[in-house]
LUMTOR-492260 format. One record per residue (C-alpha): x, y, z; residue in one letter. Coordinates in steps of 0.001 Angstrom, whole numbers, plus 500000, padded with zeros to 6 digits. Each point is the difference from the previous one (the first is absolute). Layout:
N
[[X,Y,Z],'A'];
...
//
This chain:
275
[[520520,491124,473779],'X'];
[[496842,498820,497855],'X'];
[[497262,502337,499090],'X'];
[[497567,497918,501906],'X'];
[[502276,499657,503417],'X'];
[[500284,504388,499734],'X'];
[[496207,500257,499718],'X'];
[[499660,498011,502716],'X'];
[[502068,501673,502208],'X'];
[[498312,503284,498992],'X'];
[[496645,498689,500857],'X'];
[[501073,499110,503550],'X'];
[[501476,503429,500094],'X'];
[[496992,501426,499600],'X'];
[[498265,497443,502592],'X'];
[[502478,501008,502732],'X'];
[[499326,503443,499246],'X'];
[[495840,499466,500341],'X'];
[[500632,498162,503264],'X'];
[[502506,503250,501124],'X'];
[[497301,502270,499267],'X'];
[[496952,498199,500800],'X'];
[[500978,498483,503232],'X'];
[[500120,503140,502225],'X'];
[[497487,502294,498246],'X'];
[[496383,498880,500883],'X'];
[[498982,498462,496245],'X'];
[[500965,496395,500702],'X'];
[[503394,498563,499298],'X'];
[[498370,496202,499410],'X'];
[[497366,501310,497780],'X'];
[[501831,501981,497279],'X'];
[[502761,497022,499879],'X'];
[[497468,497526,499214],'X'];
[[498766,502670,497440],'X'];
[[503692,500598,498567],'X'];
[[500767,496353,500135],'X'];
[[497249,499334,497798],'X'];
[[500588,502823,497597],'X'];
[[503242,499000,499422],'X'];
[[499529,496293,499794],'X'];
[[502198,498992,503313],'X'];
[[498556,496698,501416],'X'];
[[501153,500445,503907],'X'];
[[500393,496178,501634],'X'];
[[500408,499794,503657],'X'];
[[500698,502970,501932],'X'];
[[503532,500753,499251],'X'];
[[499194,503126,498310],'X'];
[[498016,501359,502681],'X'];
[[502637,499065,502838],'X'];
[[502781,501593,497851],'X'];
[[498188,503203,499199],'X'];
[[498287,500475,503590],'X'];
[[503707,499642,501494],'X'];
[[501262,502548,497907],'X'];
[[497030,502134,501138],'X'];
[[500576,499349,503542],'X'];
[[503481,500790,499861],'X'];
[[499193,503459,498680],'X'];
[[497648,500720,502306],'X'];
[[501974,498734,503237],'X'];
[[502641,502202,498564],'X'];
[[497429,503266,499659],'X'];
[[498866,499057,503840],'X'];
[[503231,498879,501522],'X'];
[[500616,502444,502767],'X'];
[[496468,499770,500954],'X'];
[[500313,496110,499918],'X'];
[[503367,500261,502472],'X'];
[[497975,502516,502069],'X'];
[[496998,497722,500584],'X'];
[[502095,496914,500773],'X'];
[[502157,501819,502145],'X'];
[[497341,501895,501883],'X'];
[[498075,496770,500380],'X'];
[[502813,497908,501598],'X'];
[[500981,503212,502319],'X'];
[[496357,500068,501161],'X'];
[[499869,496230,500746],'X'];
[[503284,500531,501931],'X'];
[[499551,503119,501883],'X'];
[[495957,500653,499548],'X'];
[[501171,504005,499642],'X'];
[[496783,501921,498985],'X'];
[[502075,501591,497043],'X'];
[[500344,496788,498073],'X'];
[[496282,498829,500781],'X'];
[[498395,501475,496435],'X'];
[[502694,498287,497925],'X'];
[[499498,496939,501748],'X'];
[[496133,499965,499503],'X'];
[[500185,500886,496182],'X'];
[[502670,496795,499938],'X'];
[[497363,498162,501393],'X'];
[[497116,500977,498204],'X'];
[[501920,499463,496632],'X'];
[[500247,496240,501500],'X'];
[[496171,499886,500664],'X'];
[[499534,501560,496536],'X'];
[[502266,497377,497931],'X'];
[[498312,496962,501358],'X'];
[[496415,500308,498467],'X'];
[[501553,499944,496044],'X'];
[[502934,497600,501464],'X'];
[[497318,497102,500739],'X'];
[[497839,500775,496894],'X'];
[[503323,499888,497823],'X'];
[[501164,497006,501440],'X'];
[[496552,497764,499969],'X'];
[[498755,501413,497001],'X'];
[[502307,501841,497757],'X'];
[[500182,497366,497298],'X'];
[[495984,499812,499900],'X'];
[[500162,503597,499315],'X'];
[[502540,500310,497787],'X'];
[[498296,497398,497977],'X'];
[[496366,501321,499857],'X'];
[[500564,503778,500225],'X'];
[[501986,500734,497232],'X'];
[[497149,500643,497298],'X'];
[[500250,503791,498393],'X'];
[[496260,499683,500763],'X'];
[[500858,499524,503609],'X'];
[[502803,503014,499625],'X'];
[[497759,502309,498582],'X'];
[[497413,499635,502851],'X'];
[[502764,500276,502744],'X'];
[[501489,502751,498454],'X'];
[[496816,502204,499670],'X'];
[[499458,499410,503987],'X'];
[[503450,500495,500712],'X'];
[[499165,503638,498243],'X'];
[[496766,500468,501733],'X'];
[[501761,499549,503436],'X'];
[[502454,502377,498881],'X'];
[[497230,502855,498599],'X'];
[[498544,499415,503661],'X'];
[[502894,500882,501789],'X'];
[[501840,502495,497807],'X'];
[[499195,502916,502242],'X'];
[[500346,498684,503338],'X'];
[[502621,501593,502536],'X'];
[[500072,497183,502556],'X'];
[[502136,501179,503219],'X'];
[[501098,496884,501457],'X'];
[[503659,499761,500552],'X'];
[[502607,497172,500540],'X'];
[[499239,499780,503893],'X'];
[[496337,500536,499590],'X'];
[[499265,496908,498483],'X'];
[[497938,496946,501588],'X'];
[[499873,496335,499635],'X'];
[[496561,500498,498214],'X'];
[[501646,501841,497537],'X'];
[[502960,497309,499188],'X'];
[[497610,497606,499612],'X'];
[[497483,501986,497196],'X'];
[[503091,500806,498120],'X'];
[[501401,496480,500661],'X'];
[[496724,498727,498268],'X'];
[[500103,502610,497416],'X'];
[[503599,498839,498995],'X'];
[[498628,496916,499698],'X'];
[[497348,500066,497813],'X'];
[[502493,501811,497522],'X'];
[[501021,496230,499222],'X'];
[[497395,499904,497408],'X'];
[[501759,501498,497061],'X'];
[[498940,503505,499065],'X'];
[[499120,500922,503625],'X'];
[[503211,502155,500944],'X'];
[[502210,499422,503070],'X'];
[[501067,503356,500465],'X'];
[[497227,501465,498813],'X'];
[[497556,497692,502388],'X'];
[[501757,500836,502659],'X'];
[[500337,503166,499593],'X'];
[[496112,500717,499417],'X'];
[[499621,498041,503207],'X'];
[[502362,502101,501843],'X'];
[[499013,503211,499312],'X'];
[[496102,498533,500636],'X'];
[[501142,499483,503238],'X'];
[[500833,503476,500371],'X'];
[[503882,499704,499729],'X'];
[[501960,503107,498470],'X'];
[[501147,498903,496243],'X'];
[[503885,499965,501263],'X'];
[[498749,497702,503169],'X'];
[[498021,497750,497006],'X'];
[[502616,499686,497604],'X'];
[[502933,499058,502810],'X'];
[[497681,497172,501351],'X'];
[[498841,498821,496819],'X'];
[[503939,499890,498566],'X'];
[[500715,498173,503404],'X'];
[[497651,497510,499733],'X'];
[[501144,499137,496416],'X'];
[[503599,499321,501231],'X'];
[[499387,496591,502204],'X'];
[[497131,498705,497701],'X'];
[[502505,500668,497082],'X'];
[[502596,498305,501946],'X'];
[[498288,497510,500827],'X'];
[[498757,499020,496731],'X'];
[[503691,499947,499058],'X'];
[[500970,497622,502476],'X'];
[[497073,497633,499343],'X'];
[[500614,500180,496165],'X'];
[[503605,498847,499881],'X'];
[[499317,496694,499444],'X'];
[[498172,500314,497259],'X'];
[[502011,502713,498411],'X'];
[[502865,497270,500347],'X'];
[[498002,497472,498655],'X'];
[[498554,502302,497057],'X'];
[[500448,498340,496762],'X'];
[[500728,503488,498366],'X'];
[[502259,501202,502491],'X'];
[[503200,499298,498013],'X'];
[[498669,500389,496486],'X'];
[[499010,503571,501337],'X'];
[[502487,501151,502122],'X'];
[[500687,502574,497843],'X'];
[[496663,501697,499608],'X'];
[[499170,499401,503581],'X'];
[[503239,501950,500935],'X'];
[[498917,503052,497509],'X'];
[[496898,499582,501763],'X'];
[[501005,500212,503747],'X'];
[[502278,503012,499098],'X'];
[[497297,502112,498130],'X'];
[[497302,499178,502795],'X'];
[[502488,500941,502816],'X'];
[[500451,503323,497528],'X'];
[[496306,500689,499571],'X'];
[[499184,499352,503582],'X'];
[[502340,502802,501103],'X'];
[[498864,502363,498511],'X'];
[[496175,499252,499893],'X'];
[[500132,499778,504069],'X'];
[[501719,503727,499595],'X'];
[[497459,501026,497139],'X'];
[[496936,498669,502695],'X'];
[[501658,501765,503054],'X'];
[[499482,503257,497851],'X'];
[[496609,498782,498871],'X'];
[[498899,499867,503195],'X'];
[[501260,503340,501496],'X'];
[[497951,501803,497644],'X'];
[[496820,497860,500207],'X'];
[[499421,498634,496489],'X'];
[[498971,496450,500247],'X'];
[[496922,500914,497827],'X'];
[[502369,499457,496942],'X'];
[[500528,496664,501022],'X'];
[[496475,499508,500365],'X'];
[[499500,501615,496648],'X'];
[[502444,497263,498534],'X'];
[[498835,497182,501311],'X'];
[[496406,500868,498746],'X'];
[[501405,500551,496110],'X'];
[[501860,497065,500576],'X'];
[[497376,497526,501422],'X'];
[[497246,501630,497985],'X'];
[[502147,499201,496760],'X'];
[[500615,496014,501211],'X'];
[[496551,499976,500486],'X'];
[[498998,500822,496572],'X'];
[[503250,497485,498643],'X'];
[[498098,497292,502206],'X'];
[[496562,500686,498435],'X'];
[[501023,500092,496468],'X'];
[[502793,497514,499744],'X'];
//
């Protein structure tokens, strides 16, 4: 293996790690990937890399929440069949996940390419990171009371719209949904669970819709090994990042993510004006 090929694999490992670490936590994986790609001198054509690394993150998150997903599916089907009250809460939660998925799904299909083309400058990412930091700071000490069974259609729509806004790089998907959920009075554990449940169908839909683009990508053969390395890296780091976030949420330490967004957003803003 030549040095150039080895360095390329290392770069894609780093990109996969960034995706894996940043996807679950409220600092925007898309914004950080754009920054990292430019710093590493990697120009992505098409959506192949995004699809591959997002799919890896999806697999890790589904594995972590596999028991919750199984329970939601089974209890929803049993409620439809039997109408037993004991299954009603999980049925409603599943229904709210579907409702909350719609805004981001529709906007992503209709305007995803436009957003990817026009909202990727350092200036845009710096502003959106600062906005994310401000929102995290506002809700940092909020302790909601709503549990899974207390959610409403209104909650699902509002959190779903927050996920839609996160299509803009720099606006964290997990951050926007968790912020909206906590702002609506959800307990932090419920907010986190609902956030990741919303991520699963959106990410799965994006992966399915992007299969054709990935197959037809001019880079898929030449970058097969780097993509595979990025996939494994993203899978590994997503798993541990989700576990880490769970611990942080239990301790109520979201303010540290706000500090991080303020620092990185400010640095990018300065770089934008200087260069």
